[in-house]
N, C-alpha and C positions, 0 to 999 in steps of 0.2 A: 654383823650385817642386818639393817632394821630394815623393815617391809612396813609397809603402810598399810593399816586396810580401808581407806577413804581413796574411792576414785575419783579419778582423774576429773577434772570438770569440765563440763563441754561446753569448746566454745561458742556463742553464737554463729547466728546463723541466717544470715538476709531471707526473704521471699521473693523473689521476684513471678512477675506474672505479667504475660502477655495480652494486653487488656482486650486486643481486637480477636484475637486465640479464643475468647467468651463466647455464647451461647447467647442472640439478645433474647430478651425479656420483654414481651409485652407491660408497657406502666404505667395510669398514670397518664402523663407526664409525655410520652409515648414511645423508645425503644431502652432499654440497659443494659452495659453488660456489665457486672457488680464481683466485688474480689472478698477475700480475706476472710470471710466468713467465718472461718476455717484457720486462721493464724491469731492465736493465741499471746502476741507477743502485741496483733494490733486491733484499741481499742474499739473497735465499729467493721464499718464493710466500706468499703470508696466504688464507686458504681461511673462509669460516661455514661452521658444520655443524648442521648439526640431528640431534641423536643419537638416535639409534633402540631403542628396548630390547631389541633385539637385538647393538647392539653385541656386537664380538670382540674381545676381549684379540690386542692380536699389539705387535710392535715394531720396530723400524727397526733398520741396523747401522750408517748413514752418517748421517740423520737425526737433528735437535734438533729441538722440537716443545715452544713454547709455548703451551698454553693460555690462555684469557682467556675463565673464565663472564660468559656475557653475560644469560643469562636461564636461569633450571634453578628445577625443583620443588623444594620444600622438603628432599623425601631425598633430590638431587641426593649424587653421589658419583662421586669418580676412586680407579678398582682400581689402582695402580703396583707394582707385581711382588709381583702378592695381597694388598696391605693398600691395606683400605678406610679413604679418605678424604672427612668432608662436603666440601659446595661450596659459593656461595652465589652472589651474583652478583657478580662482580666480584672473583675467586677469581685468580690466576694462575697456573698449574702450568709449572715449565719440565724438558720429559722429553727427560732425555740419551739419545745410545744403548744401546741395549740393555734398557733399560725394559720390561718387559712391560705394556699399559698399558690401560684401556679407560672411558667412561665411564660412570655410571650412572645412568640417571631421565631423566626430560625433562628437554632441556636443548639451547640453541645456543649453543657457543661461536667462537671465533675463532680460528683457529690460524696461528701464526703457524713457519712451516716454513723450516729454513737445514741446508745451499742448497737448490737449488730441487725441491720438491717432485718425489721418484720413487716410480709407483705400484710398479716391481720393487723400490724395499726396504720392504716390508709384507709380513711375515711370522709365520710364524702357529705354534701350539705343535704344534694338532691337525687 
């Protein structure tokens, strides 16, 4: 009988997060629930953000954000480098580093941020 010294390969494990169970964090856009910062299998973080009417224009120097509009009012828009673009549910917007941006109007968005979100990479002009 021959025995192997090699450890059996571990099967991948899915990571499941109930986004609504995560704490809300105040951010320049409103309030966010952030997941997967500690998940080695995911190359970034996922946020569900409730956009406030006071959302501030900002930019990132190293982060790319992809917004997926989940719900929004009829007059919702994204402001991208000063240009206003109307959005509707299931609109997706990729925002590379350096683009000044903010969401305008009542909406809930999923934000995929790569690499992992870092609050020190939120920059403002004013």
